[in-house]
N, C-alpha and C positions, 0 to 999 in steps of 0.2 A: 451039673453046672454047664453042660455043653449047650443047653438051650439058650443060656445067656450070651454065648458066643454068637449065635444067630441073631439074637435081638440087637446086639451091638453092631454087627455087620449090616443088618437091615437099616438101623438108624443112620449109621455112617453113610450108607449108599443113598438113602433118601435125602439127607442133609447135603451130601456131595452134589446131588443132582440139582438141588436148589441153588447151590453155589455156582454150578456151571451156568445155570440160567441167569445168574446175576451179572455175568460178563456182558450180556446184552445192554445192561444199564450202566456200564462202565465201572462196575465194582470189580475188585480183584478176586474173582471166583476161584481161580487155580490156587492162589495162595490161601484162600479160606479152606479149600479141600486139604491142602497140605497141613494147615494148622490143626484141623480136625484129626487128620491121620496121625500127627505127632502126639496129640492128646491120647488117642487110642493106644498108640505104641507105648507110651509111658505108663499107662495104667493097665495094660492087658494082662499082667501077671495075676491080677485079681480074679479074672474070669476064665483064663485059659486052662485047659486040662493039664494035669501033671505032665511034666516033660516038655510041654509046648510053652514057650515064653514069649514068642514074637508073633504079632499079627501081620505086619508088613515086612519088617526087616529094614535095616538102615540102608542097604544098597538100593532097594526099590524106592525108598523115600528120596535118596540122593538123585536117582535118575529122574524121578518125577519133579524134583526141585529144578533140575536142569531144563526139563521141558517147560516148566512154568516161566523160567527166566527167558528161554527162547521165545515163548509166546509174547512176553513184554517187548522184547527186542524187535520181533517181527511186526507187532502192532505199531510201535513207534516209527519204525522204518517205513512201513507202508503208508502211514498217514503223512509222514514228512515227504516221502517220494511223490505221493499224489499231489500234495500242495506245491512242491517244487516243480513238478511236471506242468502244473497249471500256471506257474509263474509267480507263486506267492512269495512274499518276503518273510522275514522272521516274525514280524508282528502278526501277519496273516496266519502263519502256522500256529502261533500261540493262541490267537483268537479262535481258530478252529477247534483246538483242543478244549479250551475253556467253554466255548459255546456248545460243544457236544455234550459236556457234562451238565451244564446249566439247562440246556434244552431237554435232555433226558429226564432230569428231575422235574422241571417245570411242566412238561407235557404229560408226565405220569399223573400229576395232580389235576391238570386241566382235562385230560382225556383218560379217565381211569379204566380203560379197557386193558386187562393184563397184557403186557408185552407190547401191544400195538402203540399205545400212547408213548411209551419209552422209546421205541424204535423211531417213530416219527419225530419225536422231540430231539433225539440224538442227531438225526440227519439234518433237520431244520436248524438246530443249534450250531452244528458244525459249519453249515453253509453261511448262516448269519454271522457267526463269530469270525469266519475268514473274511467276509465282506467288511465288517466293522474294523478288523485289524488292518486290512489293506487301505481302507479309506482314511484311517487315522494314523497311518505309519509315517515314518520319517520322510518318505517320498510318496505322499498320498496319491492314490489312484481315484479315478471316478468310480461311482457305483457300477456302471456298466463295464469298466475296466477290471473290476474286482470279481466279476462273475466267473471267468475262466479259472482263476486260482481257487475260488470257493468250490467250484465243481470238482476240481482236482483233489482238494482236501476231503470232500465228501466221499468220493470214490475210494480214495486211499483209506479213509476210516472204515468204510464197509469191508474192504479187502483185509485190512489188518484185524478187524474184529472177527471176521469169519475164520481167519487163520488161528487166532488166539483161542477161539471157541473150539476149533478142531483139536488143538493141543490139550485144552482143558478136558474135553471128552475122553481123550486117550488116557489122561491122568486118572480121571474118575473111573474109567473102566478097569484099568490095571489095579488100582487100589481096591475097588469093589470086589473084583475076583479074588484078590489076595485076602480080603477080609472074610470072605465066605469059605475059602479053601486054604487055610494056613499051612 
C-alpha cells in the first residue's frame, strides 16, 4: 500500500499547484490547498503504512493556516495602501476590489488565453472599478481626478497578489514535501 501514499501525494501536489495558480484569478488558492490537506489528513489512516498515521501533522497545518491568513491580510493591506496612497476614498477602494474580480472573470471569457486574459482583466477591472467608485462617490471626482487613485489601487493589487502568491507557494511546497516524506 506504500504506492498509494505516493499517488495521494502526487495528486495532492498537482491539485495544490492548480490552487496556487487560482490566486491569480482572485480565488482563495491557499485556503483550497489547506482544505485539500485537511481532507488528506483526515483519511490518511486508510493508506498510511502501519505505525504511520499522519501525512502532515496538525502543527504544520496550523502554521500553513497562519501563512494563509497572513496572505489575506497582506493582500488587503497592500490594495488599500495603494488606493489610499493614490488618494482614493472608501467607494474607490471598494470599486477597485469588485472591479478586479469582475474584470478577471470577464476577461477570462473574452480573452480565453490561459492566465493572460485573467491577469489583464483583473488589472483593467481594478482600474475601472476604482474610477467608477471615485466618480460616483459621496464627493465625486472627475474622471481625470480619479486616475491617480485608480493607478494606486492597481499597483497595490499587483503587490498584494504577488505577496499572497509567494505565501501560497511556500504553503504548497511545505505540504507537498510533507506529503511525499511523512
